[in-house]
Each structure stands twice: as structure tokens, then as C-alpha cells.
C-alpha positions in Angstrom: -31.7 -146.0 -37.4 -30.0 -148.3 -34.9 -31.9 -147.0 -31.9 -35.5 -147.6 -30.9 -37.6 -144.6 -31.5 -39.7 -144.0 -28.5 -43.0 -142.4 -29.4 -45.8 -143.2 -27.0 -49.4 -142.1 -26.8 -49.3 -141.3 -23.1 -47.7 -138.6 -21.1 -44.9 -140.5 -19.2 -41.8 -142.4 -20.2 -39.0 -144.1 -18.4 -36.0 -143.9 -20.7 -34.7 -147.5 -20.1 -30.9 -146.9 -20.6 -30.8 -144.0 -18.1 -33.7 -144.7 -15.7 -34.8 -141.1 -16.0 -38.5 -140.2 -15.7 -39.5 -138.1 -18.7 -42.7 -136.1 -18.9 -44.0 -135.2 -22.4 -47.0 -135.4 -24.7 -47.1 -137.4 -27.8 -47.1 -134.1 -29.8 -43.6 -133.3 -28.4 -42.1 -136.7 -29.3 -43.6 -136.5 -32.8 -42.2 -133.0 -33.3 -38.7 -133.9 -32.1 -38.6 -136.9 -34.5 -39.9 -134.7 -37.4 -37.4 -132.0 -36.8 -34.5 -134.5 -36.6 -35.6 -136.3 -39.7 -35.9 -133.1 -41.7 -32.8 -131.5 -40.4 -30.0 -130.4 -42.8 -26.8 -132.3 -42.3 -24.7 -129.2 -42.5 -25.1 -125.5 -42.1 -25.9 -123.5 -39.0 -27.9 -126.0 -37.0 -28.7 -123.8 -34.0 -30.2 -121.1 -36.2 -32.1 -123.7 -38.2 -33.7 -125.3 -35.3 -34.4 -122.0 -33.5 -36.2 -120.8 -36.6 -38.2 -124.0 -36.7 -39.5 -123.1 -33.2 -40.7 -119.6 -34.3 -44.3 -118.7 -33.3 -44.5 -121.3 -30.5 -46.2 -119.4 -27.6 -44.1 -118.0 -24.8 -45.0 -119.6 -21.5 -43.0 -119.4 -18.3 -42.5 -122.0 -15.6 -43.2 -125.0 -17.9 -40.5 -127.1 -16.1 -42.4 -127.1 -12.8 -45.8 -128.7 -13.2 -45.0 -131.2 -10.4 -43.9 -131.0 -6.8 -40.9 -133.3 -7.7 -38.5 -132.5 -10.5 -38.8 -134.4 -13.7 -37.2 -134.1 -17.1 -39.8 -132.0 -19.0 -40.0 -132.2 -22.8 -42.3 -129.4 -24.0 -42.0 -128.0 -27.5 -45.5 -126.6 -27.4 -44.7 -123.8 -24.9 -41.3 -122.2 -24.5 -39.5 -119.5 -22.5 -36.1 -118.0 -23.4 -34.1 -120.7 -21.7 -36.1 -123.7 -22.8 -36.1 -122.4 -26.4 -32.3 -122.3 -26.4 -32.0 -125.7 -24.6 -34.3 -127.4 -27.1 -32.6 -125.9 -30.1 -29.2 -126.9 -28.8 -30.2 -130.4 -27.9 -31.6 -130.9 -31.5 -28.4 -129.5 -32.9 -26.2 -131.8 -30.9 -28.3 -134.8 -31.9 -27.7 -134.0 -35.6 -24.0 -133.1 -35.0 -23.4 -136.5 -33.5 -25.8 -138.5 -35.8 -28.2 -139.4 -33.0 -31.7 -139.5 -34.4 -33.8 -141.0 -31.7 -36.2 -139.4 -29.1 -34.2 -141.2 -26.4 -31.0 -139.5 -27.5 -32.7 -136.1 -27.5 -34.0 -136.6 -24.0 -30.6 -137.7 -22.8 -28.8 -134.7 -24.3 -31.4 -132.3 -23.0 -30.9 -133.7 -19.5 -27.1 -133.2 -19.9 -27.7 -129.6 -21.0 -30.2 -128.7 -18.2 -28.7 -130.4 -15.1 -25.3 -130.1 -13.5 -23.0 -132.7 -15.1 -26.1 -134.3 -16.6 -27.3 -135.6 -13.3 -30.7 -137.1 -12.7 -33.4 -134.4 -12.6 -33.4 -132.6 -9.2 -34.4 -129.0 -8.6 -31.1 -128.3 -6.8 -29.2 -129.8 -9.8 -31.0 -127.7 -12.5 -28.7 -124.9 -13.8 -30.9 -122.0 -12.7 -28.4 -119.2 -13.1 -27.1 -118.9 -16.6 -23.5 -118.4 -15.5 -23.8 -121.9 -13.9 -25.3 -123.1 -17.2 -22.5 -121.7 -19.2 -19.8 -123.2 -17.0 -21.4 -126.6 -16.8 -22.1 -126.9 -20.5 -18.6 -125.7 -21.2 -17.2 -128.5 -19.0 -19.4 -131.0 -20.9 -17.9 -129.9 -24.2 -21.1 -128.4 -25.6 -20.0 -124.8 -25.8 -17.4 -122.2 -24.8 -17.7 -118.6 -23.7 -16.1 -116.0 -26.0 -14.5 -113.0 -24.1 -12.2 -111.4 -26.7 -11.1 -109.3 -28.5 -11.1 -106.0 -26.6 -12.9 -104.1 -28.1 -15.7 -105.0 -28.3 -15.4 -106.9 -25.0 -14.6 -103.7 -23.1 -16.4 -104.3 -19.8 -16.3 -106.9 -16.9 -19.2 -108.4 -15.0 -18.6 -109.6 -11.5 -21.2 -112.2 -10.5 -23.1 -111.6 -7.3 -26.3 -113.8 -7.3 -28.7 -114.5 -4.5 -32.1 -113.8 -6.1 -33.6 -117.2 -5.6 -32.6 -117.6 -2.0 -33.6 -114.0 -1.2 -37.0 -114.5 -2.9 -38.0 -118.1 -2.4 -41.6 -117.1 -2.4 -41.4 -116.4 -6.1 -40.4 -120.0 -6.9 -43.2 -122.6 -6.6 -40.8 -125.4 -6.2 -39.0 -123.7 -3.3 -42.3 -123.0 -1.6 -43.3 -126.6 -1.9 -39.8 -127.9 -1.0 -38.1 -125.4 1.3 -35.5 -127.9 2.1 -34.0 -127.2 -1.4 -33.1 -123.7 -0.4 -29.6 -124.6 1.0 -28.8 -126.4 -2.2 -29.7 -123.4 -4.3 -27.5 -121.3 -1.9 -24.6 -123.5 -2.7 -25.1 -123.0 -6.4 -25.1 -119.3 -5.9 -21.9 -119.4 -3.8 -20.1 -121.5 -6.4 -20.2 -118.7 -9.0 -20.2 -115.5 -6.8 -17.1 -113.4 -7.3 -16.3 -114.7 -10.7 -15.7 -112.2 -13.5 -16.5 -112.3 -17.2 -15.9 -109.9 -20.0 -19.0 -108.6 -21.9 -19.9 -106.4 -24.7 -21.6 -103.1 -23.6 -24.7 -102.0 -25.5 -22.9 -99.1 -27.1 -20.4 -101.5 -28.7 -23.2 -103.3 -30.6 -22.9 -101.4 -33.8 -23.0 -102.8 -37.3 -19.2 -103.0 -37.8 -17.0 -105.6 -39.4 -15.3 -106.1 -36.0 -18.6 -107.1 -34.4 -19.5 -109.3 -37.3 -16.2 -111.1 -36.9 -16.6 -111.4 -33.2 -20.2 -112.7 -32.9 -21.3 -115.5 -35.2 -24.8 -116.5 -36.4 -25.9 -119.2 -33.9 -24.0 -117.9 -30.9 -26.0 -117.9 -27.7 -26.5 -114.3 -26.4 -26.8 -113.9 -22.6 -28.1 -110.4 -21.8 -26.7 -109.4 -18.4 -28.7 -107.4 -16.0 -28.4 -104.7 -13.3 -31.3 -106.3 -11.3 -29.9 -107.1 -7.8 -29.2 -110.8 -7.3 -29.3 -111.9 -10.9 -26.6 -112.5 -13.5 -28.6 -112.5 -16.7 -32.1 -111.3 -17.6 -32.7 -112.9 -21.0 -31.1 -115.2 -23.6 -31.5 -115.9 -27.3 -29.7 -116.8 -30.5 -27.6 -114.4 -32.6 -28.7 -113.8 -36.2 -27.2 -111.2 -38.5 -29.3 -109.1 -40.8 -28.2 -106.4 -43.2 -28.9 -103.7 -40.6 -27.0 -105.4 -37.8 -27.3 -108.0 -35.1 -30.7 -109.3 -34.1 -32.0 -111.7 -31.4 -33.9 -114.9 -32.1 -35.7 -115.5 -28.9 -38.8 -116.7 -26.9 -40.2 -113.2 -26.2 -42.5 -112.4 -23.3 -43.2 -109.1 -25.1 -44.4 -110.7 -28.4 -45.8 -113.7 -26.5 -44.0 -116.2 -28.8 -40.7 -117.2 -30.3 -39.7 -114.4 -32.8 -36.8 -113.0 -34.7 -36.8 -109.5 -33.2 -37.5 -106.9 -35.9 -35.3 -104.3 -34.2 -31.5 -104.7 -33.9 -30.1 -106.0 -30.6 -28.7 -102.6 -29.8 -32.1 -101.0 -30.2 -33.6 -103.7 -28.1 -31.1 -103.1 -25.2 -31.5 -99.4 -25.4 -35.2 -100.0 -24.6 -34.4 -102.0 -21.5 -32.4 -99.9 -19.0 -31.6 -103.0 -16.8 -29.7 -104.6 -19.7 -26.2 -103.1 -20.0 -24.6 -105.6 -22.4 -24.2 -109.2 -23.5 -22.0 -112.3 -23.0 -21.4 -114.6 -25.9 -21.5 -118.4 -25.8 -20.5 -120.4 -28.8 -21.9 -123.9 -29.3 -19.3 -126.5 -30.4 -20.6 -127.9 -33.7 -17.4 -129.2 -35.1 -16.0 -132.7 -35.0 -16.3 -133.2 -31.2 -18.1 -136.4 -30.2 -19.6 -137.7 -27.0 -17.4 -140.1 -25.1 -20.0 -141.2 -22.5 -23.2 -141.8 -24.5 
């Protein structure tokens, strides 16, 4: 490898080439390097890495152990978003033949923060619509909104949950001055419309199999006031239909759901359908690394 592998015994690292403070444990850096070294050079990378994360405990709020935002690397505890972000960062490393821990940290930062900015709470992509748009602009993914059917419905974004409920977010309680910045993030996406697949369209048909691919990111939209999405995961096809590979608060770990995604949605009345985001795993290369 032509890059220095950064594996330290402590808990803190400054990535020299980007001056970003990174918080992690040695177990995390060792796991990243092992996963990268053992990764296939072809095939569905996102599904591969997501499956390598199976059985890791579900834990929320792992990105906020400090009063000031830092880039958190934690592959010991995952929620639905950090599971997808870590699997995507690993996949992009392999896609672009970047096999160092430094590269992984840099890519994860670009995925997690608006335009890859230095870690700051107001620059983290809290709403998944913001995440989709920013990661699309970075060339990491694109949203799929056709054909119709199965994309027969439209979601109009109207988010304000974080600014209406700042008491539910520890970082906003500690740093109330960040609330206006979060409000700007909400305003930036409000009113935008996106096509989605309603739950009744998620049947095991050839049309759906042609539309949704293994390794697509599934964003489950919600009817909860002030939010755009309620849960995310990775698409995996089984013989009986589409399933969700996800960090599950129900199972308390990363699992490949035993029921189909349609059955899953039918059990959650606040989840009317899904948006589809496709990672770009072709010949695209970074131009600014």
C-alpha cells in the first residue's frame, strides 16, 4: 500500500492530511483494515460490507459523546444511519482502491457532513433528504424515481422536527446556538418533492426486481409530523421478495429482516412507502482526494 496505515492504541487521532479530529478505538481501526483487506474486488460491495456488520448491537446517539462535534468512527455499535454510512464508506474505499484507515475516515467525513466539511453539528446531514442530495452532488449515489409504476406516489418534504423538539437532541441542549443552523438545513429542503414506491406496490414482481437492485439504499418515508424518513437500510432480494438489511432497534442488532419489506411496512402504520438511492459503484473516481 502506498499510504500510511494509521492504527493507534489510543482513542484519538488527527488525520494529518485533513486536520480533522477523529475519535475511535483501536478495535475500530483494526476492523476497518481487516474488512478492507478481505474485501472482494468485484461483486456487490455494499451488500457484502453490510452483511459483515451483521449482529453488531444497535445503539443510538453514538455520534454525540462529546459537547463538540467530532468525526466518530464506531463499528462496535450502530444505528440505521451509521450502518449504511460505514458500509458505503468501505465500499467506496474498495471501489477507488483506497485501502488505508485514513482514506476510510476521509470518505466517511465526506458522506456524513455537507460537502465533506470539517465536523460540525450544523453541517452533519441530519435529515436523510439532505443526505441524499448532498451525497448525490458528491457523486456517491443517485436517487431513483422511475418508472411509474412502481413509483406511483409523491412525497412533499416538510421538516421541522429538530427545531420543534430541540430538547430531544443532547447537542442542541448543550449548544442552543446551533438551532438556527439546523433551521436553515430544514428550510433548504422544505417544499421539494420526490417520487416514492407505496407499500402496496412492494410485491414480488419482475417489475420491482428490475426497479430495485441488491445494494440499493432504502429510505422508508414517514407520516410523523416534521420528519422526512423514519428508517433506512440496504435492499436484498430473497426468493420470496424484497428484504431489508438494517440496524434494527427491534432486534437490537444489525439483521437481514426475516420478513419481506412489504410485510415490515404493513406492521408500521407510519411508514407508507420507500425512496430508493443507488450508490455509484462503477468507474467513477474521486477528483479531490
